[in-house]
C-alpha positions in Angstrom: 17.0 -14.3 5.0 17.0 -10.7 6.3 18.5 -11.4 9.8 21.2 -13.6 8.2 23.0 -10.8 6.4 25.0 -8.2 8.4 25.6 -4.6 7.9 29.1 -3.5 9.6 28.9 -6.8 11.5 25.3 -6.2 13.1 22.5 -8.2 11.6 20.4 -6.0 9.5 17.1 -6.7 11.7 18.9 -4.8 14.5 20.2 -1.9 12.6 16.7 -1.0 11.2 13.3 0.2 12.8 10.8 -2.4 13.4 8.5 -0.8 10.7 11.5 -0.9 8.2 12.1 -4.5 9.0 8.1 -5.3 8.8 7.9 -3.4 5.5 10.6 -5.8 4.0 8.9 -8.9 5.6 5.3 -8.0 4.6 5.9 -7.4 1.0 2.5 -6.5 -0.7 1.6 -6.0 -4.5 -1.0 -3.1 -3.3 1.7 -1.1 -1.5 4.3 -1.6 -4.4 1.7 -0.5 -6.7 1.1 2.6 -4.7 4.9 3.6 -4.7 4.9 2.4 -8.4 2.6 5.2 -9.5 3.6 8.0 -6.9 7.4 7.4 -7.3 8.9 4.9 -9.5 7.1 5.8 -12.8 9.7 8.6 -13.1 8.3 10.8 -15.9 9.0 14.4 -15.0 10.1 14.4 -11.2 9.9 12.4 -8.4 6.1 12.4 -7.9 5.7 9.4 -10.5 2.7 9.7 -12.6 1.3 12.4 -11.1 -2.3 11.4 -10.3 -5.1 12.8 -8.2 -5.5 12.6 -4.6 -8.6 11.0 -5.0 -7.3 8.2 -7.2 -4.1 7.7 -5.1 -6.6 7.6 -2.0 -8.6 4.7 -4.0 -5.6 2.6 -4.7 -4.7 2.5 -1.1 -6.9 -0.7 -0.2 -5.2 -1.2 3.3 -4.5 2.3 4.8 -2.1 0.9 7.3 1.8 0.3 7.7 3.2 -3.1 8.0 3.2 -2.6 11.8 -0.6 -1.8 11.6 -1.5 -5.6 10.1 -4.3 -7.0 12.1 -5.9 -10.2 10.6 -8.1 -10.7 13.7 -9.6 -7.1 13.7 -12.7 -7.9 11.6 -12.0 -4.9 9.4 -10.9 -5.5 6.0 -8.5 -2.5 6.0 -6.1 -4.2 8.3 -5.6 -7.5 6.3 -2.4 -6.0 4.5 0.1 -3.2 4.5 -1.2 -0.3 2.1 2.2 1.6 2.1 5.9 1.4 2.8 7.6 3.8 5.4 9.6 5.3 2.5 6.1 6.4 1.1 4.4 7.4 4.3 4.7 11.0 3.7 3.1 10.8 0.4 0.3 8.6 2.1 -0.3 11.2 4.6 -0.4 14.1 2.0 -3.1 12.0 0.4 -4.9 11.3 3.5 -5.0 14.9 4.6 -6.3 16.2 1.2 -8.9 13.6 0.8 -10.0 13.6 4.5 -10.0 9.8 4.9 -8.0 10.1 8.3 -7.0 6.3 8.3 -10.2 5.1 6.4 -10.5 3.5 3.3 -11.6 6.0 0.6 -15.4 5.0 -0.7 -14.2 4.2 -3.8 -11.9 1.6 -3.0 -14.6 -0.7 -2.1 -15.8 -0.4 -5.5 -12.3 -1.0 -6.8 -12.1 -3.9 -4.8 -15.2 -5.5 -5.7 -14.3 -4.9 -9.5 -11.2 -6.8 -9.0 -12.6 -9.7 -7.3 -15.4 -10.0 -9.8 -13.0 -9.7 -12.8 -10.4 -12.3 -11.4 -12.8 -15.0 -9.9 -14.6 -15.1 -13.1 -11.5 -15.2 -15.2 -10.0 -18.0 -13.2 -12.8 -20.0 -13.8 -13.0 -19.6 -17.5 -9.1 -20.1 -17.8 -9.4 -23.3 -15.7 -12.1 -24.8 -18.1 -10.0 -23.7 -21.3 -6.9 -25.2 -20.0 -8.7 -28.4 -18.9 -7.9 -28.0 -15.3 -11.5 -28.1 -14.6 -14.2 -29.9 -16.5 -17.8 -28.7 -17.2 -19.1 -31.5 -15.2 -16.9 -31.0 -12.2 -17.8 -27.1 -12.3 -21.6 -28.0 -12.1 -21.0 -30.6 -9.3 -18.8 -28.2 -7.3 -21.3 -25.2 -7.4 -24.2 -27.5 -6.7 -22.6 -29.0 -3.6 -20.8 -25.9 -2.2 -22.0 -25.0 1.4 -25.6 -26.5 0.7 -26.8 -24.9 4.2 -26.4 -21.3 2.9 -27.9 -21.9 -0.7 -31.2 -20.0 -1.4 -33.2 -20.0 -4.7 -31.2 -17.2 -6.1 -28.0 -19.1 -5.9 -29.6 -22.5 -7.2 -31.0 -20.3 -10.1 -27.5 -19.2 -10.9 -26.1 -22.5 -11.0 -29.0 -24.0 -13.1 -28.4 -21.1 -15.7 -24.8 -22.6 -16.3 -26.6 -26.0 -17.2 -29.1 -24.2 -19.5 -26.4 -22.7 -21.5 -24.9 -25.9 -22.0 -27.7 -27.4 -23.3 -28.4 -24.3 -25.8 -24.6 -24.8 -27.1 -25.2 -28.4 -27.7 -28.5 -27.7 -29.4 -26.5 -25.4 -31.6 -23.7 -27.6 -32.5 -20.6 -25.8 -31.0 -17.7 -28.1 -30.9 -16.8 -27.1 -27.2 -20.2 -26.7 -25.6 -18.5 -26.6 -22.4 -16.4 -23.7 -23.0 -18.9 -21.8 -24.7 -21.7 -22.4 -21.7 -18.9 -21.2 -19.1 -17.8 -18.3 -21.3 -21.3 -17.1 -21.5 -22.2 -17.7 -17.9 -19.3 -15.8 -16.4 -20.6 -12.8 -18.2 -24.0 -13.3 -16.7 -22.6 -13.8 -13.5 -20.3 -10.7 -13.7 -23.6 -8.9 -14.0 -25.1 -10.6 -11.0 -22.1 -9.8 -8.9 -21.9 -6.3 -10.0 -25.6 -5.9 -8.9 -24.4 -7.5 -5.5 -21.8 -4.9 -5.1 -24.3 -2.1 -6.0 -26.6 -3.4 -3.5 -23.8 -3.6 -0.9 -22.7 0.2 -1.7 -26.3 1.4 -1.3 -27.3 -0.5 1.7 -24.2 0.5 3.5 -23.5 4.0 2.0 -23.4 6.0 5.2 -21.0 3.6 7.0 -18.9 3.6 3.9 -18.9 7.3 3.7 -18.3 7.7 7.5 -15.5 5.2 7.4 -17.1 2.4 9.5 -18.0 -0.3 7.0 -15.4 -3.2 7.6 -16.4 -5.8 4.9 -16.5 -6.2 1.2 -19.5 -4.7 -0.9 -20.8 -8.2 -1.7 -20.9 -9.4 1.9 -24.7 -10.4 2.9 -25.9 -10.4 -0.6 -26.9 -13.0 -2.9 -23.4 -12.7 -4.9 -21.5 -13.3 -1.7 -21.7 -17.4 -1.8 -21.4 -17.6 -5.6 -18.1 -15.5 -5.1 -16.7 -17.5 -2.4 -17.4 -20.6 -4.3 -15.6 -19.6 -7.6 -12.7 -18.6 -5.6 -12.6 -22.1 -3.7 -13.1 -24.0 -6.9 -10.3 -22.1 -9.0 -8.1 -22.5 -6.1 -8.6 -26.2 -5.9 -8.4 -27.1 -9.5 -6.2 -24.6 -10.8 -4.1 -23.1 -8.5 -2.7 -26.0 -6.6 -2.5 -28.1 -9.7 0.9 -29.9 -10.5 1.7 -27.5 -13.6 1.3 -24.5 -11.3 3.1 -25.9 -8.2 6.1 -26.6 -10.2 6.0 -23.1 -11.8 5.9 -21.6 -8.3 8.6 -23.8 -7.2 10.8 -22.7 -10.2 9.8 -18.9 -9.7 10.8 -19.1 -5.8 14.2 -20.6 -6.8 14.6 -17.5 -9.4 13.8 -14.7 -7.1 15.4 -16.1 -4.1 18.6 -16.1 -6.0 18.3 -12.7 -7.5 17.3 -11.3 -4.2 20.4 -12.9 -2.6 22.6 -11.4 -5.3 21.2 -7.9 -5.3 20.8 -7.5 -1.7 24.4 -8.5 -1.3 25.5 -6.2 -4.0 23.5 -2.9 -2.5 24.2 -3.3 1.0 27.3 -1.1 1.0 26.5 0.7 -2.2 26.7 4.6 -1.4 28.6 4.2 1.7 32.2 4.8 0.3 33.3 1.1 1.3 35.0 -0.6 -1.6 32.8 -3.1 -3.2 33.8 -6.2 -5.4 33.7 -6.2 -9.0 30.9 -8.4 -8.9 28.9 -6.2 -6.8 29.6 -3.3 -8.9 28.5 -5.0 -11.9 25.4 -6.1 -10.4 24.3 -2.6 -9.2 24.9 -1.5 -12.6 22.3 -3.5 -14.0 19.4 -1.8 -11.7 17.4 0.7 -13.8 19.2 4.2 -13.7 15.8 5.6 -12.9 15.5 3.5 -9.9 18.9 4.6 -8.6 18.2 8.2 -9.4 15.1 7.9 -7.2 17.2 6.3 -4.4 19.8 9.2 -4.4 16.8 11.8 -4.3 15.2 10.0 -1.4 18.2 9.1 0.7 19.6 12.7 0.3 20.1 13.9 4.0 18.9 10.6 5.6 20.4 8.8 8.4 22.4 5.5 8.0 19.7 3.1 8.7 17.2 4.8 6.4 19.7 4.8 3.8 20.2 1.0 4.0 16.6 0.5 4.1 16.1 2.6 1.0 18.9 0.5 -0.8 16.9 -2.8 0.3 13.8 -1.1 -1.5 15.7 -0.4 -4.4 16.2 -4.1 -4.9 12.7 -4.5 -4.3 11.9 -2.1 -6.8 14.2 -3.6 -9.4 12.8 -7.4 -9.1 9.2 -6.2 -8.8 9.8 -4.4 -12.3 11.0 -7.6 -13.8 8.7 -9.6 -16.3 8.6 -13.3 -15.8 10.7 -13.8 -19.2 13.2 -11.1 -17.7 13.6 -12.7 -14.4 14.0 -16.2 -15.9 16.7 -15.0 -18.6 18.7 -13.0 -16.1 18.8 -15.9 -13.4 20.1 -18.1 -16.3 22.8 -15.9 -17.5 24.1 -15.1 -14.1 24.4 -18.9 -13.4 26.0 -19.4 -16.9 23.1 -21.3 -18.2 23.0 -21.0 -22.1 
């Protein structure tokens, strides 16, 4: 909706630079996390949590700006943006101190593998626990998944699931399906960790040189299993009717909040008179976030200040819990 909003009669898309606009169009949780730990978590000063360069470099999974996104490059690092233009100075400082020079930090590969392993196994367990996916469906899906790529190791890992179920039945557990899945995913986590370890050691030189372009489990025995778990969880859990309804409701809530607060901040800190409602909306935004805005916008151009005010809204909305966002939506709409 950004092009529909104007600043002094001109579409905001035309007021700001291309990278500023692309930052707002390509919102990315990893870039927001980088911003959170380096600035928004305001403890002592505007440098956020004051983490080490190495840790901050590891957090940046995609060391490219919003204008550097390239889904066809074949390189994992260009899939998404890793930092906002507003945080580029900090990113360059980290890049200089760690010597990454536009490449991923080696530990980023390990961090990403850990995330993938944790989420993909937890999603399957949750799907079974919430009855979105039955034990029988899970076994069938794993057995039938891309048979042409299956090897003996993959088939063994699938058979372990049935073994754990039979053991649970023999012990008289009330929910042998859940027992089996919970124990199986722990075993699979170990297998996937082994795959990630294999990937890191086999491609150590490429990783250290910054030329490795894939995930750590790529080409290992864990690769197909991770693909299967992600695909099964998506089809049985993430596109289920309850989740779809929740996503539709969430979109309604966040679109409303963004519309309201973006409208309120467009002329904030410009000297232009705001309406009473706009002033009240701005007053709801965290004082810490506004303080950071004033620090970062000091001495900046008009277009940069506008961009930072729009990021101010992004920061505020991203900092909301689900329940707070829902409550605020209801309160602003006069819903009891």
